[in-house]
py3Dmol code that shows the C-alpha trace and the ligand (Angstrom):
import py3Dmol

protein = """\
ATOM      1  CA  MET A   1     -54.884  13.099 -39.054  1.00  0.00           C
ATOM      2  CA  ASN A   2     -52.544  12.054 -41.822  1.00  0.00           C
ATOM      3  CA  ASN A   3     -50.937  14.652 -44.131  1.00  0.00           C
ATOM      4  CA  MET A   4     -52.602  17.551 -42.277  1.00  0.00           C
ATOM      5  CA  ARG A   5     -52.602  20.717 -44.322  1.00  0.00           C
ATOM      6  CA  HIS A   6     -53.319  24.334 -43.616  1.00  0.00           C
ATOM      7  CA  MET A   7     -54.360  27.226 -45.920  1.00  0.00           C
ATOM      8  CA  MET A   8     -52.006  30.174 -45.211  1.00  0.00           C
ATOM      9  CA  ASN A   9     -51.555  31.380 -48.790  1.00  0.00           C
ATOM     10  CA  PRO A  10     -53.265  30.661 -52.079  1.00  0.00           C
ATOM     11  CA  LEU A  11     -49.908  29.370 -53.300  1.00  0.00           C
ATOM     12  CA  ASP A  12     -50.084  26.601 -50.726  1.00  0.00           C
ATOM     13  CA  PHE A  13     -52.063  24.645 -53.404  1.00  0.00           C
ATOM     14  CA  THR A  14     -50.700  23.890 -56.799  1.00  0.00           C
ATOM     15  CA  VAL A  15     -52.516  25.047 -59.869  1.00  0.00           C
ATOM     16  CA  ASP A  16     -53.805  21.502 -60.413  1.00  0.00           C
ATOM     17  CA  GLU A  17     -54.995  21.287 -56.761  1.00  0.00           C
ATOM     18  CA  LEU A  18     -56.793  24.553 -57.161  1.00  0.00           C
ATOM     19  CA  GLU A  19     -58.496  23.418 -60.395  1.00  0.00           C
ATOM     20  CA  ALA A  20     -59.693  20.308 -58.485  1.00  0.00           C
ATOM     21  CA  LEU A  21     -60.899  22.530 -55.626  1.00  0.00           C
ATOM     22  CA  PHE A  22     -62.806  24.780 -57.997  1.00  0.00           C
ATOM     23  CA  ASP A  23     -64.377  21.733 -59.716  1.00  0.00           C
ATOM     24  CA  VAL A  24     -65.682  20.606 -56.319  1.00  0.00           C
ATOM     25  CA  ALA A  25     -66.936  24.225 -55.616  1.00  0.00           C
ATOM     26  CA  ASN A  26     -68.835  24.252 -59.044  1.00  0.00           C
ATOM     27  CA  ASP A  27     -70.200  20.797 -58.201  1.00  0.00           C
ATOM     28  CA  ILE A  28     -71.514  22.095 -54.866  1.00  0.00           C
ATOM     29  CA  GLU A  29     -73.076  25.022 -56.753  1.00  0.00           C
ATOM     30  CA  SER A  30     -75.010  22.555 -58.908  1.00  0.00           C
ATOM     31  CA  ASN A  31     -75.721  19.885 -56.257  1.00  0.00           C
ATOM     32  CA  MET A  32     -75.792  21.550 -52.955  1.00  0.00           C
ATOM     33  CA  GLU A  33     -78.126  19.062 -51.410  1.00  0.00           C
ATOM     34  CA  ALA A  34     -75.730  16.190 -52.168  1.00  0.00           C
ATOM     35  CA  TYR A  35     -73.197  17.764 -49.777  1.00  0.00           C
ATOM     36  CA  SER A  36     -75.547  18.442 -46.875  1.00  0.00           C
ATOM     37  CA  HIS A  37     -74.272  15.623 -44.637  1.00  0.00           C
ATOM     38  CA  LYS A  38     -70.626  15.437 -45.628  1.00  0.00           C
ATOM     39  CA  CYS A  39     -69.484  16.960 -42.434  1.00  0.00           C
ATOM     40  CA  ASP A  40     -71.955  15.507 -39.960  1.00  0.00           C
ATOM     41  CA  GLY A  41     -70.280  15.512 -36.558  1.00  0.00           C
ATOM     42  CA  LYS A  42     -67.516  17.879 -37.547  1.00  0.00           C
ATOM     43  CA  ILE A  43     -66.973  21.240 -35.843  1.00  0.00           C
ATOM     44  CA  LEU A  44     -65.472  24.479 -37.337  1.00  0.00           C
ATOM     45  CA  ALA A  45     -64.005  27.065 -35.002  1.00  0.00           C
ATOM     46  CA  THR A  46     -64.029  30.727 -36.194  1.00  0.00           C
ATOM     47  CA  CYS A  47     -61.524  32.805 -34.254  1.00  0.00           C
ATOM     48  CA  PHE A  48     -61.866  36.370 -35.485  1.00  0.00           C
ATOM     49  CA  TYR A  49     -59.656  39.014 -33.837  1.00  0.00           C
ATOM     50  CA  GLU A  50     -60.761  41.544 -36.433  1.00  0.00           C
ATOM     51  CA  PRO A  51     -64.242  42.576 -37.761  1.00  0.00           C
ATOM     52  CA  SER A  52     -65.745  40.583 -40.517  1.00  0.00           C
ATOM     53  CA  THR A  53     -69.196  39.939 -42.084  1.00  0.00           C
ATOM     54  CA  ARG A  54     -68.593  37.824 -45.227  1.00  0.00           C
ATOM     55  CA  THR A  55     -65.665  35.751 -44.306  1.00  0.00           C
ATOM     56  CA  ARG A  56     -66.790  34.613 -40.935  1.00  0.00           C
ATOM     57  CA  LEU A  57     -70.445  34.069 -41.886  1.00  0.00           C
ATOM     58  CA  SER A  58     -69.558  32.250 -45.073  1.00  0.00           C
ATOM     59  CA  PHE A  59     -67.254  29.909 -43.203  1.00  0.00           C
ATOM     60  CA  GLU A  60     -69.958  29.255 -40.641  1.00  0.00           C
ATOM     61  CA  THR A  61     -72.678  28.825 -43.360  1.00  0.00           C
ATOM     62  CA  ALA A  62     -70.234  26.522 -45.312  1.00  0.00           C
ATOM     63  CA  MET A  63     -69.861  24.216 -42.304  1.00  0.00           C
ATOM     64  CA  LEU A  64     -73.589  24.344 -41.477  1.00  0.00           C
ATOM     65  CA  ARG A  65     -74.437  23.552 -45.184  1.00  0.00           C
ATOM     66  CA  LEU A  66     -72.078  20.577 -44.927  1.00  0.00           C
ATOM     67  CA  GLY A  67     -74.022  19.272 -41.925  1.00  0.00           C
ATOM     68  CA  GLY A  68     -71.419  20.271 -39.329  1.00  0.00           C
ATOM     69  CA  LYS A  69     -71.488  22.659 -36.423  1.00  0.00           C
ATOM     70  CA  THR A  70     -69.638  25.891 -35.517  1.00  0.00           C
ATOM     71  CA  LEU A  71     -68.267  27.644 -32.478  1.00  0.00           C
ATOM     72  CA  GLY A  72     -65.989  30.539 -31.948  1.00  0.00           C
ATOM     73  CA  PHE A  73     -65.684  34.245 -31.278  1.00  0.00           C
ATOM     74  CA  ALA A  74     -66.292  37.317 -33.480  1.00  0.00           C
ATOM     75  CA  ASP A  75     -64.764  39.762 -31.101  1.00  0.00           C
ATOM     76  CA  ALA A  76     -61.413  38.975 -29.436  1.00  0.00           C
ATOM     77  CA  SER A  77     -62.377  41.397 -26.534  1.00  0.00           C
ATOM     78  CA  ASN A  78     -64.829  38.601 -25.507  1.00  0.00           C
ATOM     79  CA  SER A  79     -62.118  35.917 -25.637  1.00  0.00           C
ATOM     80  CA  SER A  80     -59.130  35.238 -23.294  1.00  0.00           C
ATOM     81  CA  ALA A  81     -56.989  37.280 -25.718  1.00  0.00           C
ATOM     82  CA  ALA A  82     -58.265  40.212 -23.662  1.00  0.00           C
ATOM     83  CA  LYS A  83     -56.568  38.656 -20.612  1.00  0.00           C
ATOM     84  CA  GLY A  84     -53.342  38.238 -22.560  1.00  0.00           C
ATOM     85  CA  GLU A  85     -53.620  34.744 -23.866  1.00  0.00           C
ATOM     86  CA  SER A  86     -51.336  34.170 -26.886  1.00  0.00           C
ATOM     87  CA  VAL A  87     -52.512  32.915 -30.282  1.00  0.00           C
ATOM     88  CA  ALA A  88     -50.281  29.903 -29.792  1.00  0.00           C
ATOM     89  CA  ASP A  89     -52.102  28.964 -26.633  1.00  0.00           C
ATOM     90  CA  THR A  90     -55.514  29.678 -27.962  1.00  0.00           C
ATOM     91  CA  ILE A  91     -55.079  27.408 -30.890  1.00  0.00           C
ATOM     92  CA  ARG A  92     -53.899  24.596 -28.636  1.00  0.00           C
ATOM     93  CA  VAL A  93     -57.186  25.025 -26.744  1.00  0.00           C
ATOM     94  CA  ILE A  94     -59.284  25.244 -29.897  1.00  0.00           C
ATOM     95  CA  SER A  95     -57.669  22.051 -31.120  1.00  0.00           C
ATOM     96  CA  CYS A  96     -59.200  20.211 -28.184  1.00  0.00           C
ATOM     97  CA  PHE A  97     -62.745  21.361 -29.226  1.00  0.00           C
ATOM     98  CA  ALA A  98     -62.879  21.641 -33.006  1.00  0.00           C
ATOM     99  CA  ASP A  99     -61.829  19.795 -36.224  1.00  0.00           C
ATOM    100  CA  ILE A 100     -60.799  22.805 -38.257  1.00  0.00           C
ATOM    101  CA  CYS A 101     -60.308  26.553 -37.480  1.00  0.00           C
ATOM    102  CA  ALA A 102     -60.600  29.742 -39.589  1.00  0.00           C
ATOM    103  CA  MET A 103     -58.643  32.532 -38.083  1.00  0.00           C
ATOM    104  CA  ARG A 104     -58.558  36.303 -38.825  1.00  0.00           C
ATOM    105  CA  HIS A 105     -55.992  38.448 -37.089  1.00  0.00           C
ATOM    106  CA  PRO A 106     -54.808  42.082 -37.448  1.00  0.00           C
ATOM    107  CA  LYS A 107     -51.104  40.953 -37.167  1.00  0.00           C
ATOM    108  CA  GLU A 108     -49.439  39.624 -40.247  1.00  0.00           C
ATOM    109  CA  GLY A 109     -48.306  36.019 -39.633  1.00  0.00           C
ATOM    110  CA  ALA A 110     -50.508  35.215 -36.627  1.00  0.00           C
ATOM    111  CA  PRO A 111     -52.437  32.474 -38.374  1.00  0.00           C
ATOM    112  CA  MET A 112     -49.142  31.030 -39.399  1.00  0.00           C
ATOM    113  CA  VAL A 113     -48.011  30.985 -35.738  1.00  0.00           C
ATOM    114  CA  ALA A 114     -51.362  29.222 -34.873  1.00  0.00           C
ATOM    115  CA  ALA A 115     -50.834  26.642 -37.682  1.00  0.00           C
ATOM    116  CA  SER A 116     -47.361  25.834 -36.335  1.00  0.00           C
ATOM    117  CA  LYS A 117     -48.916  24.992 -32.918  1.00  0.00           C
ATOM    118  CA  SER A 118     -52.137  23.400 -34.061  1.00  0.00           C
ATOM    119  CA  SER A 119     -53.242  19.788 -34.252  1.00  0.00           C
ATOM    120  CA  ILE A 120     -56.141  20.764 -36.524  1.00  0.00           C
ATOM    121  CA  PRO A 121     -56.086  22.432 -40.011  1.00  0.00           C
ATOM    122  CA  VAL A 122     -55.913  26.289 -39.658  1.00  0.00           C
ATOM    123  CA  ILE A 123     -57.210  28.564 -42.450  1.00  0.00           C
ATOM    124  CA  ASN A 124     -55.881  32.111 -42.686  1.00  0.00           C
ATOM    125  CA  ALA A 125     -59.023  34.208 -42.940  1.00  0.00           C
ATOM    126  CA  GLY A 126     -57.072  37.437 -43.315  1.00  0.00           C
ATOM    127  CA  ASP A 127     -53.889  38.538 -41.536  1.00  0.00           C
ATOM    128  CA  GLY A 128     -53.308  42.333 -41.420  1.00  0.00           C
ATOM    129  CA  GLY A 129     -52.342  43.813 -44.819  1.00  0.00           C
ATOM    130  CA  HIS A 130     -50.576  40.531 -45.758  1.00  0.00           C
ATOM    131  CA  GLN A 131     -52.862  37.754 -47.206  1.00  0.00           C
ATOM    132  CA  HIS A 132     -56.514  36.817 -47.546  1.00  0.00           C
ATOM    133  CA  PRO A 133     -56.274  33.375 -49.264  1.00  0.00           C
ATOM    134  CA  THR A 134     -59.987  32.408 -49.033  1.00  0.00           C
ATOM    135  CA  GLN A 135     -60.984  35.684 -50.596  1.00  0.00           C
ATOM    136  CA  THR A 136     -58.452  34.866 -53.403  1.00  0.00           C
ATOM    137  CA  LEU A 137     -59.955  31.478 -53.867  1.00  0.00           C
ATOM    138  CA  THR A 138     -63.354  33.181 -54.098  1.00  0.00           C
ATOM    139  CA  ASP A 139     -62.065  35.684 -56.652  1.00  0.00           C
ATOM    140  CA  LEU A 140     -60.370  32.934 -58.788  1.00  0.00           C
ATOM    141  CA  LEU A 141     -63.424  30.810 -58.711  1.00  0.00           C
ATOM    142  CA  THR A 142     -65.557  33.811 -59.683  1.00  0.00           C
ATOM    143  CA  ILE A 143     -63.324  34.657 -62.624  1.00  0.00           C
ATOM    144  CA  ARG A 144     -63.122  31.033 -63.742  1.00  0.00           C
ATOM    145  CA  SER A 145     -66.828  30.638 -63.601  1.00  0.00           C
ATOM    146  CA  LEU A 146     -67.707  33.896 -65.345  1.00  0.00           C
ATOM    147  CA  TYR A 147     -64.885  33.956 -67.927  1.00  0.00           C
ATOM    148  CA  GLY A 148     -64.471  30.214 -68.387  1.00  0.00           C
ATOM    149  CA  SER A 149     -60.668  30.344 -67.788  1.00  0.00           C
ATOM    150  CA  LEU A 150     -58.028  31.849 -65.514  1.00  0.00           C
ATOM    151  CA  SER A 151     -55.787  32.767 -68.310  1.00  0.00           C
ATOM    152  CA  ASN A 152     -55.448  35.495 -71.029  1.00  0.00           C
ATOM    153  CA  PHE A 153     -57.162  38.529 -69.712  1.00  0.00           C
ATOM    154  CA  THR A 154     -56.478  42.054 -68.559  1.00  0.00           C
ATOM    155  CA  ILE A 155     -57.465  42.886 -64.916  1.00  0.00           C
ATOM    156  CA  GLY A 156     -57.473  46.329 -63.451  1.00  0.00           C
ATOM    157  CA  LEU A 157     -57.125  46.649 -59.676  1.00  0.00           C
ATOM    158  CA  CYS A 158     -58.336  49.985 -58.470  1.00  0.00           C
ATOM    159  CA  GLY A 159     -58.191  51.776 -55.098  1.00  0.00           C
ATOM    160  CA  ASP A 160     -56.035  50.951 -52.115  1.00  0.00           C
ATOM    161  CA  LEU A 161     -53.380  48.777 -53.633  1.00  0.00           C
ATOM    162  CA  LYS A 162     -50.946  49.473 -50.697  1.00  0.00           C
ATOM    163  CA  PHE A 163     -52.907  48.108 -47.775  1.00  0.00           C
ATOM    164  CA  GLY A 164     -55.429  45.894 -49.585  1.00  0.00           C
ATOM    165  CA  ARG A 165     -54.480  42.271 -48.646  1.00  0.00           C
ATOM    166  CA  THR A 166     -56.996  40.890 -51.119  1.00  0.00           C
ATOM    167  CA  VAL A 167     -55.118  42.655 -53.881  1.00  0.00           C
ATOM    168  CA  HIS A 168     -51.788  41.325 -52.837  1.00  0.00           C
ATOM    169  CA  SER A 169     -53.077  37.762 -52.525  1.00  0.00           C
ATOM    170  CA  LEU A 170     -54.889  37.896 -55.910  1.00  0.00           C
ATOM    171  CA  ILE A 171     -51.934  39.286 -57.877  1.00  0.00           C
ATOM    172  CA  ASN A 172     -49.676  36.505 -56.351  1.00  0.00           C
ATOM    173  CA  ALA A 173     -52.128  33.877 -57.320  1.00  0.00           C
ATOM    174  CA  LEU A 174     -52.705  35.169 -60.865  1.00  0.00           C
ATOM    175  CA  THR A 175     -49.014  35.147 -61.611  1.00  0.00           C
ATOM    176  CA  ARG A 176     -49.262  31.359 -62.056  1.00  0.00           C
ATOM    177  CA  TYR A 177     -51.617  31.658 -65.064  1.00  0.00           C
ATOM    178  CA  GLU A 178     -50.720  32.510 -68.699  1.00  0.00           C
ATOM    179  CA  GLY A 179     -51.396  35.835 -70.412  1.00  0.00           C
ATOM    180  CA  ILE A 180     -52.450  37.998 -67.487  1.00  0.00           C
ATOM    181  CA  HIS A 181     -51.838  41.729 -67.832  1.00  0.00           C
ATOM    182  CA  PHE A 182     -52.246  43.816 -64.734  1.00  0.00           C
ATOM    183  CA  VAL A 183     -53.457  47.412 -64.716  1.00  0.00           C
ATOM    184  CA  PHE A 184     -52.828  49.089 -61.287  1.00  0.00           C
ATOM    185  CA  VAL A 185     -55.060  52.116 -60.636  1.00  0.00           C
ATOM    186  CA  SER A 186     -54.342  54.138 -57.541  1.00  0.00           C
ATOM    187  CA  PRO A 187     -53.328  57.485 -56.213  1.00  0.00           C
ATOM    188  CA  LYS A 188     -49.537  57.554 -55.693  1.00  0.00           C
ATOM    189  CA  GLU A 189     -49.889  57.343 -51.873  1.00  0.00           C
ATOM    190  CA  LEU A 190     -51.674  53.940 -52.310  1.00  0.00           C
ATOM    191  CA  ARG A 191     -49.536  52.333 -55.038  1.00  0.00           C
ATOM    192  CA  VAL A 192     -49.040  48.595 -55.101  1.00  0.00           C
ATOM    193  CA  PRO A 193     -45.978  47.790 -52.912  1.00  0.00           C
ATOM    194  CA  ASP A 194     -42.559  47.629 -54.559  1.00  0.00           C
ATOM    195  CA  TYR A 195     -42.058  44.006 -53.574  1.00  0.00           C
ATOM    196  CA  ILE A 196     -45.027  43.093 -55.872  1.00  0.00           C
ATOM    197  CA  THR A 197     -43.833  45.021 -58.866  1.00  0.00           C
ATOM    198  CA  GLU A 198     -40.377  43.579 -58.398  1.00  0.00           C
ATOM    199  CA  MET A 199     -41.929  40.140 -58.235  1.00  0.00           C
ATOM    200  CA  LEU A 200     -43.795  40.778 -61.460  1.00  0.00           C
ATOM    201  CA  ASP A 201     -40.623  42.159 -63.166  1.00  0.00           C
ATOM    202  CA  SER A 202     -38.709  39.084 -62.127  1.00  0.00           C
ATOM    203  CA  LYS A 203     -41.311  36.820 -63.724  1.00  0.00           C
ATOM    204  CA  GLY A 204     -41.566  38.958 -66.806  1.00  0.00           C
ATOM    205  CA  ILE A 205     -45.313  39.675 -66.183  1.00  0.00           C
ATOM    206  CA  THR A 206     -46.688  42.790 -67.834  1.00  0.00           C
ATOM    207  CA  TYR A 207     -48.318  45.595 -65.753  1.00  0.00           C
ATOM    208  CA  GLU A 208     -48.921  49.234 -65.895  1.00  0.00           C
ATOM    209  CA  GLU A 209     -49.623  51.898 -63.186  1.00  0.00           C
ATOM    210  CA  VAL A 210     -52.018  54.794 -63.732  1.00  0.00           C
ATOM    211  CA  ILE A 211     -53.834  57.225 -61.622  1.00  0.00           C
ATOM    212  CA  LYS A 212     -57.085  57.839 -63.667  1.00  0.00           C
ATOM    213  CA  LEU A 213     -59.556  54.944 -64.081  1.00  0.00           C
ATOM    214  CA  GLU A 214     -61.125  56.564 -67.012  1.00  0.00           C
ATOM    215  CA  ASP A 215     -57.849  56.317 -68.960  1.00  0.00           C
ATOM    216  CA  VAL A 216     -57.839  52.550 -68.871  1.00  0.00           C
ATOM    217  CA  ILE A 217     -61.224  51.175 -68.066  1.00  0.00           C
ATOM    218  CA  GLY A 218     -61.991  50.507 -71.788  1.00  0.00           C
ATOM    219  CA  LYS A 219     -59.264  47.836 -72.043  1.00  0.00           C
ATOM    220  CA  LEU A 220     -60.205  45.731 -69.031  1.00  0.00           C
ATOM    221  CA  ASP A 221     -61.874  42.274 -68.965  1.00  0.00           C
ATOM    222  CA  PHE A 222     -62.168  42.491 -65.109  1.00  0.00           C
ATOM    223  CA  LEU A 223     -62.175  45.554 -62.870  1.00  0.00           C
ATOM    224  CA  TYR A 224     -61.408  44.662 -59.210  1.00  0.00           C
ATOM    225  CA  MET A 225     -62.459  47.647 -57.082  1.00  0.00           C
ATOM    226  CA  THR A 226     -61.277  47.998 -53.420  1.00  0.00           C
ATOM    227  CA  ARG A 227     -62.050  50.053 -50.414  1.00  0.00           C
ATOM    228  CA  VAL A 228     -59.598  52.490 -49.008  1.00  0.00           C
ATOM    229  CA  GLN A 229     -58.642  50.722 -45.748  1.00  0.00           C
ATOM    230  CA  LYS A 230     -59.396  53.161 -42.927  1.00  0.00           C
ATOM    231  CA  GLU A 231     -58.143  50.791 -40.299  1.00  0.00           C
ATOM    232  CA  ARG A 232     -54.585  50.602 -41.774  1.00  0.00           C
ATOM    233  CA  PHE A 233     -54.023  54.392 -42.078  1.00  0.00           C
ATOM    234  CA  PHE A 234     -51.713  55.985 -39.621  1.00  0.00           C
ATOM    235  CA  ASN A 235     -53.586  59.239 -39.631  1.00  0.00           C
ATOM    236  CA  GLU A 236     -57.202  60.285 -40.285  1.00  0.00           C
ATOM    237  CA  GLU A 237     -56.288  63.281 -42.431  1.00  0.00           C
ATOM    238  CA  ASP A 238     -54.707  61.055 -45.090  1.00  0.00           C
ATOM    239  CA  TYR A 239     -57.699  58.710 -44.993  1.00  0.00           C
ATOM    240  CA  ILE A 240     -60.204  61.537 -45.458  1.00  0.00           C
ATOM    241  CA  ARG A 241     -58.232  62.995 -48.366  1.00  0.00           C
ATOM    242  CA  LEU A 242     -58.052  59.650 -50.216  1.00  0.00           C
ATOM    243  CA  LYS A 243     -61.239  57.825 -49.247  1.00  0.00           C
ATOM    244  CA  ASN A 244     -63.357  59.052 -52.162  1.00  0.00           C
ATOM    245  CA  PHE A 245     -60.561  59.181 -54.758  1.00  0.00           C
ATOM    246  CA  TYR A 246     -62.345  56.615 -56.964  1.00  0.00           C
ATOM    247  CA  ILE A 247     -66.179  56.253 -57.405  1.00  0.00           C
ATOM    248  CA  LEU A 248     -67.223  53.850 -60.121  1.00  0.00           C
ATOM    249  CA  ASP A 249     -70.474  55.168 -61.509  1.00  0.00           C
ATOM    250  CA  LYS A 250     -72.738  54.769 -64.527  1.00  0.00           C
ATOM    251  CA  ALA A 251     -70.827  57.322 -66.538  1.00  0.00           C
ATOM    252  CA  LYS A 252     -67.547  55.446 -66.158  1.00  0.00           C
ATOM    253  CA  MET A 253     -69.180  52.102 -66.857  1.00  0.00           C
ATOM    254  CA  GLU A 254     -70.198  53.560 -70.282  1.00  0.00           C
ATOM    255  CA  LEU A 255     -66.496  53.548 -71.133  1.00  0.00           C
ATOM    256  CA  ALA A 256     -66.093  49.887 -70.247  1.00  0.00           C
ATOM    257  CA  LYS A 257     -66.352  46.806 -72.457  1.00  0.00           C
ATOM    258  CA  GLU A 258     -69.797  45.225 -72.806  1.00  0.00           C
ATOM    259  CA  LYS A 259     -68.407  42.166 -70.902  1.00  0.00           C
ATOM    260  CA  MET A 260     -66.141  43.736 -68.360  1.00  0.00           C
ATOM    261  CA  PHE A 261     -67.045  42.169 -64.991  1.00  0.00           C
ATOM    262  CA  ILE A 262     -66.780  44.280 -61.826  1.00  0.00           C
ATOM    263  CA  LEU A 263     -65.416  42.463 -58.757  1.00  0.00           C
ATOM    264  CA  HIS A 264     -65.061  43.719 -55.243  1.00  0.00           C
ATOM    265  CA  PRO A 265     -64.128  41.796 -52.075  1.00  0.00           C
ATOM    266  CA  LEU A 266     -66.546  43.947 -50.134  1.00  0.00           C
ATOM    267  CA  PRO A 267     -67.386  45.597 -47.855  1.00  0.00           C
ATOM    268  CA  ARG A 268     -68.015  48.643 -50.147  1.00  0.00           C
ATOM    269  CA  VAL A 269     -67.982  52.103 -48.812  1.00  0.00           C
ATOM    270  CA  ASN A 270     -68.381  54.709 -51.653  1.00  0.00           C
ATOM    271  CA  GLU A 271     -66.087  53.370 -54.349  1.00  0.00           C
ATOM    272  CA  ILE A 272     -68.908  51.820 -56.341  1.00  0.00           C
ATOM    273  CA  SER A 273     -72.052  53.839 -56.659  1.00  0.00           C
ATOM    274  CA  VAL A 274     -75.243  51.834 -55.822  1.00  0.00           C
ATOM    275  CA  GLU A 275     -76.540  52.755 -59.251  1.00  0.00           C
ATOM    276  CA  VAL A 276     -73.972  50.337 -60.732  1.00  0.00           C
ATOM    277  CA  ASP A 277     -75.459  47.343 -58.816  1.00  0.00           C
ATOM    278  CA  SER A 278     -78.117  46.805 -61.429  1.00  0.00           C
ATOM    279  CA  ASP A 279     -75.543  46.686 -64.225  1.00  0.00           C
ATOM    280  CA  PRO A 280     -75.347  43.053 -65.547  1.00  0.00           C
ATOM    281  CA  ARG A 281     -71.595  43.415 -65.247  1.00  0.00           C
ATOM    282  CA  ALA A 282     -71.681  43.946 -61.559  1.00  0.00           C
ATOM    283  CA  ALA A 283     -70.513  40.548 -60.210  1.00  0.00           C
ATOM    284  CA  TYR A 284     -69.601  41.412 -56.604  1.00  0.00           C
ATOM    285  CA  PHE A 285     -72.690  39.844 -54.979  1.00  0.00           C
ATOM    286  CA  LYS A 286     -72.397  36.745 -57.111  1.00  0.00           C
ATOM    287  CA  GLN A 287     -68.742  36.719 -55.852  1.00  0.00           C
ATOM    288  CA  VAL A 288     -70.020  36.428 -52.330  1.00  0.00           C
ATOM    289  CA  GLN A 289     -72.044  33.350 -53.329  1.00  0.00           C
ATOM    290  CA  TYR A 290     -68.898  31.761 -54.891  1.00  0.00           C
ATOM    291  CA  GLY A 291     -67.104  32.412 -51.621  1.00  0.00           C
ATOM    292  CA  LEU A 292     -69.485  30.035 -49.937  1.00  0.00           C
ATOM    293  CA  TYR A 293     -69.022  27.286 -52.423  1.00  0.00           C
ATOM    294  CA  VAL A 294     -65.246  27.535 -52.382  1.00  0.00           C
ATOM    295  CA  ARG A 295     -65.123  27.578 -48.554  1.00  0.00           C
ATOM    296  CA  MET A 296     -67.339  24.438 -48.498  1.00  0.00           C
ATOM    297  CA  ALA A 297     -64.890  22.815 -50.988  1.00  0.00           C
ATOM    298  CA  LEU A 298     -61.910  23.968 -48.887  1.00  0.00           C
ATOM    299  CA  ILE A 299     -63.316  22.589 -45.643  1.00  0.00           C
ATOM    300  CA  LEU A 300     -63.891  19.171 -47.301  1.00  0.00           C
ATOM    301  CA  THR A 301     -60.399  19.275 -48.766  1.00  0.00           C
ATOM    302  CA  LEU A 302     -58.591  20.144 -45.554  1.00  0.00           C
ATOM    303  CA  LEU A 303     -60.593  17.604 -43.589  1.00  0.00           C
ATOM    304  CA  ASP A 304     -59.423  15.163 -46.171  1.00  0.00           C
ATOM    305  CA  MET A 305     -62.979  14.201 -46.838  1.00  0.00           C
ATOM    306  CA  THR A 306     -62.969  14.694 -50.630  1.00  0.00           C
ATOM    307  CA  ASP A 307     -62.719  10.989 -51.342  1.00  0.00           C
ATOM    308  CA  ALA A 308     -65.806  10.404 -49.317  1.00  0.00           C
ATOM    309  CA  HIS A 309     -68.011  12.659 -51.233  1.00  0.00           C
ATOM    310  CA  MET A 310     -66.624  13.354 -54.653  1.00  0.00           C
ATOM    311  CA  ASN A 311     -68.133  11.873 -57.785  1.00  0.00           C
ATOM    312  CA  GLU A 312     -65.840   9.786 -60.063  1.00  0.00           C
ATOM    313  CA  GLY A 313     -65.033  12.602 -62.400  1.00  0.00           C
ATOM    314  CA  LEU A 314     -63.853  14.930 -59.722  1.00  0.00           C
ATOM    315  CA  LEU A 315     -61.980  12.239 -57.880  1.00  0.00           C
ATOM    316  CA  ARG A 316     -59.849  11.494 -60.908  1.00  0.00           C
ATOM    317  CA  LYS A 317     -58.521  15.117 -60.773  1.00  0.00           C
ATOM    318  CA  PHE A 318     -56.881  14.752 -57.419  1.00  0.00           C
TER     319      PHE A 318
END
"""
ligand_1 = """\
8
LIG
N -64.217 40.336 -48.063
C -64.072 40.236 -46.793
O -63.054 39.775 -46.183
O -65.123 40.681 -46.064
P -65.296 40.775 -44.488
O -64.267 41.636 -43.910
O -66.725 41.168 -44.201
O -65.052 39.250 -44.019
"""
view = py3Dmol.view(width=600, height=400)
view.addModel(protein, "pdb")
view.setStyle({"model": 0}, {"cartoon": {"style": "trace"}})
view.addModel(ligand_1, "xyz")
view.setStyle({"model": 1}, {"stick": {}})
view.zoomTo()
view.show()
């Protein structure tokens, strides 16, 4: 394959390339049927060394909706990883079977190692506390679709900002757009890492850090809630102490703007009360739907099949 590309980090694509990708995703949203044979004969492998519902199933649905097929494992204990096979060897094997691979791994950098040994495109479907690029693409598409733009808004990120890879990926991605103000809401133990605030400082991007959500919710255009990441804690005691630190409920939503959208990468535990689900500002299940469209668009793009399916208007953007 010529010019083979992987997706390790949302910054792997330029802002213009992302705009084109999102245009394709929105076109898929409106014309799903027109895409139903674009990947006839193609195979997606999903190699998940860590639990997942949305990411794995949306990748598989994406390929099935494009007319392709899927294979893979959802539990590394059922793969030869349990016998000691390296990620590098596994991807060499998968390259013999599939046309594209989505990989989730608990170790930061593992999908990058796979990409370096692969002869097919590899998509990082989440690596430890590091990056979750396709969640970020989902988040950006959701924001663009709901707000009409990826510029000039205030976004609050609330919860586990230390271990949350979706948060780290999204902040990085949003730094490329104009007029974004970040409000970080977390207990001090789960503050956003220093390397991120240092990066924001170096780029002159404004942010504030607070502990109480009630103090800032009224100024937000988006509130990105996150789960406290039990699996990344070193001890159970700290997790139990912090797990219910934030619970977004109807009372707090009364302090928010009429058009403040709530996002969440999901899964949710307790941090958003189910009573909020019926609020028209709750966008987290719509976000899951956008995740399907953007993964379909990404598969087409990485398989270099965009020319084959795009309409003239979209084609000119590439
Ligand atoms: N948002 C997300 O990554 O969900 P899963 O862990 O269920 O894939």
